[in-house]
LOGU-272593 format. One record per residue (C-alpha): x, y, z; residue number from 1; residue in one letter. Coordinates in steps of 0.1 Angstrom, whole numbers, plus 5000, padded with zeros to 4 digits. Layout:
+------+------+------+-----+------+
!   xx !   yy !   zz !  nr ! rest !
+------+------+------+-----+------+
!    X !    Y !    Z ! NUM !    A !
...
+------+------+------+-----+------+
***
This chain:
+------+------+------+-----+------+
!   xx !   yy !   zz !  nr ! rest !
+------+------+------+-----+------+
! 1045 ! 2412 ! 1537 !   1 !    M !
! 1065 ! 2440 ! 1552 !   2 !    A !
! 1101 ! 2447 ! 1562 !   3 !    D !
! 1112 ! 2411 ! 1554 !   4 !    G !
! 1085 ! 2396 ! 1575 !   5 !    I !
! 1056 ! 2376 ! 1561 !   6 !    L !
! 1026 ! 2374 ! 1585 !   7 !    V !
! 0999 ! 2347 ! 1581 !   8 !    S !
! 0969 ! 2355 ! 1603 !   9 !    R !
! 0954 ! 2320 ! 1600 !  10 !    E !
! 0959 ! 2285 ! 1587 !  11 !    N !
! 0986 ! 2287 ! 1599 !  12 !    P !
! 0989 ! 2316 ! 1624 !  13 !    S !
! 1026 ! 2326 ! 1624 !  14 !    L !
! 1052 ! 2349 ! 1611 !  15 !    A !
! 1082 ! 2342 ! 1588 !  16 !    I !
! 1113 ! 2363 ! 1587 !  17 !    H !
! 1131 ! 2360 ! 1554 !  18 !    I !
! 1169 ! 2362 ! 1553 !  19 !    S !
! 1183 ! 2394 ! 1539 !  20 !    D !
! 1200 ! 2375 ! 1511 !  21 !    E !
! 1166 ! 2373 ! 1494 !  22 !    F !
! 1146 ! 2400 ! 1477 !  23 !    E !
! 1108 ! 2398 ! 1475 !  24 !    F !
! 1098 ! 2392 ! 1439 !  25 !    V !
! 1060 ! 2391 ! 1445 !  26 !    G !
! 1030 ! 2369 ! 1451 !  27 !    R !
! 1008 ! 2350 ! 1427 !  28 !    H !
! 0978 ! 2326 ! 1429 !  29 !    S !
! 0979 ! 2290 ! 1420 !  30 !    I !
! 0953 ! 2263 ! 1411 !  31 !    V !
! 0966 ! 2227 ! 1414 !  32 !    I !
! 0949 ! 2202 ! 1390 !  33 !    R !
! 0914 ! 2217 ! 1399 !  34 !    D !
! 0918 ! 2200 ! 1433 !  35 !    V !
! 0935 ! 2227 ! 1454 !  36 !    A !
! 0942 ! 2264 ! 1452 !  37 !    A !
! 0963 ! 2289 ! 1471 !  38 !    G !
! 0990 ! 2315 ! 1468 !  39 !    E !
! 1028 ! 2317 ! 1466 !  40 !    R !
! 1051 ! 2344 ! 1480 !  41 !    F !
! 1083 ! 2343 ! 1460 !  42 !    V !
! 1118 ! 2355 ! 1471 !  43 !    F !
! 1150 ! 2353 ! 1450 !  44 !    A !
! 1187 ! 2359 ! 1451 !  45 !    Q !
! 1198 ! 2367 ! 1416 !  46 !    A !
! 1229 ! 2378 ! 1397 !  47 !    N !
! 1223 ! 2396 ! 1365 !  48 !    G !
! 1187 ! 2383 ! 1363 !  49 !    G !
! 1198 ! 2347 ! 1367 !  50 !    R !
! 1184 ! 2331 ! 1399 !  51 !    I !
! 1210 ! 2317 ! 1423 !  52 !    M !
! 1186 ! 2309 ! 1451 !  53 !    K !
! 1149 ! 2308 ! 1454 !  54 !    L !
! 1126 ! 2307 ! 1484 !  55 !    L !
! 1089 ! 2302 ! 1480 !  56 !    I !
! 1062 ! 2302 ! 1508 !  57 !    I !
! 1031 ! 2284 ! 1496 !  58 !    Q !
! 0997 ! 2284 ! 1512 !  59 !    F !
! 0972 ! 2260 ! 1498 !  60 !    E !
! 0940 ! 2242 ! 1505 !  61 !    G !
! 0915 ! 2218 ! 1489 !  62 !    F !
! 0888 ! 2234 ! 1469 !  63 !    L !
! 0852 ! 2233 ! 1481 !  64 !    P !
! 0836 ! 2201 ! 1470 !  65 !    G !
! 0869 ! 2181 ! 1470 !  66 !    I !
! 0865 ! 2154 ! 1497 !  67 !    D !
! 0901 ! 2150 ! 1507 !  68 !    D !
! 0926 ! 2160 ! 1534 !  69 !    L !
! 0964 ! 2162 ! 1539 !  70 !    Y !
! 0976 ! 2129 ! 1552 !  71 !    R !
! 1012 ! 2136 ! 1563 !  72 !    Y !
! 1023 ! 2118 ! 1594 !  73 !    D !
! 1038 ! 2146 ! 1615 !  74 !    L !
! 1044 ! 2124 ! 1645 !  75 !    T !
! 1077 ! 2132 ! 1661 !  76 !    G !
! 1083 ! 2162 ! 1638 !  77 !    S !
! 1100 ! 2193 ! 1653 !  78 !    P !
! 1075 ! 2219 ! 1664 !  79 !    V !
! 1083 ! 2255 ! 1655 !  80 !    V !
! 1060 ! 2285 ! 1661 !  81 !    A !
! 1034 ! 2261 ! 1673 !  82 !    G !
! 1033 ! 2238 ! 1642 !  83 !    Y !
! 1050 ! 2205 ! 1635 !  84 !    P !
! 1072 ! 2205 ! 1603 !  85 !    F !
! 1081 ! 2176 ! 1580 !  86 !    W !
! 1110 ! 2181 ! 1556 !  87 !    S !
! 1127 ! 2164 ! 1527 !  88 !    N !
! 1148 ! 2172 ! 1497 !  89 !    G !
! 1151 ! 2162 ! 1460 !  90 !    Y !
! 1166 ! 2174 ! 1428 !  91 !    A !
! 1147 ! 2179 ! 1395 !  92 !    F !
! 1146 ! 2194 ! 1360 !  93 !    N !
! 1120 ! 2222 ! 1361 !  94 !    I !
! 1112 ! 2219 ! 1324 !  95 !    V !
! 1106 ! 2182 ! 1327 !  96 !    D !
! 1085 ! 2188 ! 1359 !  97 !    A !
! 1063 ! 2213 ! 1341 !  98 !    I !
! 1059 ! 2190 ! 1311 !  99 !    T !
! 1049 ! 2161 ! 1334 ! 100 !    A !
! 1026 ! 2183 ! 1355 ! 101 !    N !
! 1013 ! 2213 ! 1335 ! 102 !    P !
! 0987 ! 2221 ! 1362 ! 103 !    Q !
! 1012 ! 2221 ! 1391 ! 104 !    G !
! 1028 ! 2249 ! 1410 ! 105 !    E !
! 1060 ! 2251 ! 1390 ! 106 !    S !
! 1040 ! 2257 ! 1358 ! 107 !    A !
! 1026 ! 2288 ! 1374 ! 108 !    A !
! 1058 ! 2301 ! 1390 ! 109 !    T !
! 1081 ! 2296 ! 1360 ! 110 !    Y !
! 1064 ! 2323 ! 1338 ! 111 !    P !
! 1058 ! 2345 ! 1368 ! 112 !    F !
! 1096 ! 2347 ! 1374 ! 113 !    L !
! 1103 ! 2352 ! 1337 ! 114 !    E !
! 1078 ! 2381 ! 1337 ! 115 !    S !
! 1099 ! 2397 ! 1364 ! 116 !    R !
! 1130 ! 2394 ! 1342 ! 117 !    G !
! 1144 ! 2364 ! 1361 ! 118 !    L !
! 1157 ! 2332 ! 1345 ! 119 !    S !
! 1155 ! 2299 ! 1363 ! 120 !    V !
! 1182 ! 2272 ! 1361 ! 121 !    P !
! 1169 ! 2240 ! 1344 ! 122 !    D !
! 1183 ! 2217 ! 1371 ! 123 !    E !
! 1174 ! 2225 ! 1407 ! 124 !    L !
! 1181 ! 2213 ! 1442 ! 125 !    L !
! 1151 ! 2216 ! 1465 ! 126 !    M !
! 1145 ! 2214 ! 1502 ! 127 !    W !
! 1110 ! 2217 ! 1514 ! 128 !    R !
! 1094 ! 2219 ! 1549 ! 129 !    S !
! 1056 ! 2217 ! 1553 ! 130 !    L !
! 1029 ! 2216 ! 1580 ! 131 !    T !
! 0992 ! 2210 ! 1581 ! 132 !    V !
! 0977 ! 2243 ! 1590 ! 133 !    A !
! 0942 ! 2235 ! 1603 ! 134 !    D !
! 0925 ! 2208 ! 1625 ! 135 !    E !
! 0904 ! 2196 ! 1595 ! 136 !    A !
! 0937 ! 2189 ! 1577 ! 137 !    R !
! 0925 ! 2206 ! 1545 ! 138 !    R !
! 0951 ! 2234 ! 1545 ! 139 !    K !
! 0988 ! 2234 ! 1544 ! 140 !    E !
! 1019 ! 2256 ! 1542 ! 141 !    M !
! 1050 ! 2245 ! 1523 ! 142 !    I !
! 1083 ! 2263 ! 1523 ! 143 !    I !
! 1105 ! 2256 ! 1493 ! 144 !    F !
! 1142 ! 2264 ! 1491 ! 145 !    Y !
! 1159 ! 2260 ! 1457 ! 146 !    H !
! 1195 ! 2262 ! 1444 ! 147 !    E !
! 1210 ! 2254 ! 1410 ! 148 !    S !
! 1223 ! 2219 ! 1407 ! 149 !    V !
! 1253 ! 2233 ! 1388 ! 150 !    H !
! 1264 ! 2253 ! 1418 ! 151 !    S !
! 1277 ! 2220 ! 1432 ! 152 !    T !
! 1298 ! 2213 ! 1401 ! 153 !    G !
! 1275 ! 2183 ! 1393 ! 154 !    L !
! 1246 ! 2176 ! 1371 ! 155 !    T !
! 1213 ! 2159 ! 1378 ! 156 !    L !
! 1227 ! 2126 ! 1363 ! 157 !    S !
! 1253 ! 2126 ! 1391 ! 158 !    D !
! 1226 ! 2127 ! 1417 ! 159 !    L !
! 1202 ! 2100 ! 1405 ! 160 !    Y !
! 1208 ! 2067 ! 1387 ! 161 !    V !
! 1177 ! 2049 ! 1376 ! 162 !    D !
! 1157 ! 2071 ! 1400 ! 163 !    D !
! 1179 ! 2060 ! 1429 ! 164 !    R !
! 1198 ! 2086 ! 1449 ! 165 !    A !
! 1235 ! 2084 ! 1446 ! 166 !    T !
! 1260 ! 2089 ! 1475 ! 167 !    E !
! 1267 ! 2124 ! 1460 ! 168 !    A !
! 1231 ! 2134 ! 1465 ! 169 !    W !
! 1229 ! 2120 ! 1500 ! 170 !    I !
! 1260 ! 2141 ! 1509 ! 171 !    E !
! 1247 ! 2172 ! 1492 ! 172 !    I !
! 1214 ! 2171 ! 1511 ! 173 !    Q !
! 1232 ! 2175 ! 1544 ! 174 !    K !
! 1244 ! 2209 ! 1536 ! 175 !    D !
! 1214 ! 2218 ! 1516 ! 176 !    L !
! 1191 ! 2214 ! 1546 ! 177 !    E !
! 1214 ! 2236 ! 1567 ! 178 !    V !
! 1213 ! 2264 ! 1541 ! 179 !    R !
! 1175 ! 2260 ! 1536 ! 180 !    A !
! 1168 ! 2262 ! 1573 ! 181 !    N !
! 1190 ! 2293 ! 1577 ! 182 !    S !
! 1171 ! 2312 ! 1550 ! 183 !    S !
! 1141 ! 2319 ! 1572 ! 184 !    F !
! 1129 ! 2319 ! 1608 ! 185 !    Q !
! 1094 ! 2314 ! 1623 ! 186 !    L !
! 1076 ! 2327 ! 1653 ! 187 !    T !
! 1041 ! 2327 ! 1668 ! 188 !    E !
! 1018 ! 2357 ! 1668 ! 189 !    L !
! 1009 ! 2375 ! 1700 ! 190 !    D !
! 0973 ! 2383 ! 1711 ! 191 !    D !
! 0974 ! 2414 ! 1689 ! 192 !    A !
! 0984 ! 2395 ! 1658 ! 193 !    G !
! 1020 ! 2407 ! 1658 ! 194 !    N !
! 1051 ! 2385 ! 1657 ! 195 !    P !
! 1065 ! 2373 ! 1690 ! 196 !    E !
! 1098 ! 2391 ! 1689 ! 197 !    V !
! 1115 ! 2367 ! 1714 ! 198 !    S !
! 1102 ! 2336 ! 1697 ! 199 !    G !
! 1121 ! 2335 ! 1664 ! 200 !    W !
! 1135 ! 2301 ! 1656 ! 201 !    S !
! 1147 ! 2280 ! 1627 ! 202 !    S !
! 1135 ! 2245 ! 1619 ! 203 !    I !
! 1161 ! 2221 ! 1634 ! 204 !    P !
! 1183 ! 2203 ! 1610 ! 205 !    N !
! 1172 ! 2166 ! 1610 ! 206 !    Q !
! 1191 ! 2150 ! 1581 ! 207 !    F !
! 1221 ! 2140 ! 1602 ! 208 !    M !
! 1200 ! 2123 ! 1629 ! 209 !    K !
+------+------+------+-----+------+
***
């Protein structure tokens, strides 16, 4: 990680340019339910220590001895920096998420952010884009973009009713995807392992299609 560019040498082999609106908070390791493990690179836009936006680049893979693979159907997904990306959005309460899944990624990142003097809104909008990073389908990269639900003037109860998305949430996702995809760009690495300067590209917005 240097000069706003995160370089992954393998699984996947690409570079990610982070928007200048974010500051690099740091990196921390994760273990997910004793099944997978990896690392998160965390970037934030904050005001007085309160997070306004959060961008997380997550690299993970199944642990040795775990007989499983990532089964996402990436058929027809847009290809950026040589990898197909599948995307979706949702909104959630982070405290409830940690309570329901105390061995998940959020349970590791929440105290990490607090240790850096940053507070996380309870209700979050999230847009994620992911790709399978190796031929064996045992490694993946996920890019998480978060904003506070309250930045929309709404609450979580306005976005879901009986776990069903409301019209308000459907409309919000359209702009959320645009903001998420504008927060970073991707490019392939050249033969020397450096970012292809002419290849920077965003993930295409798909929600309106």
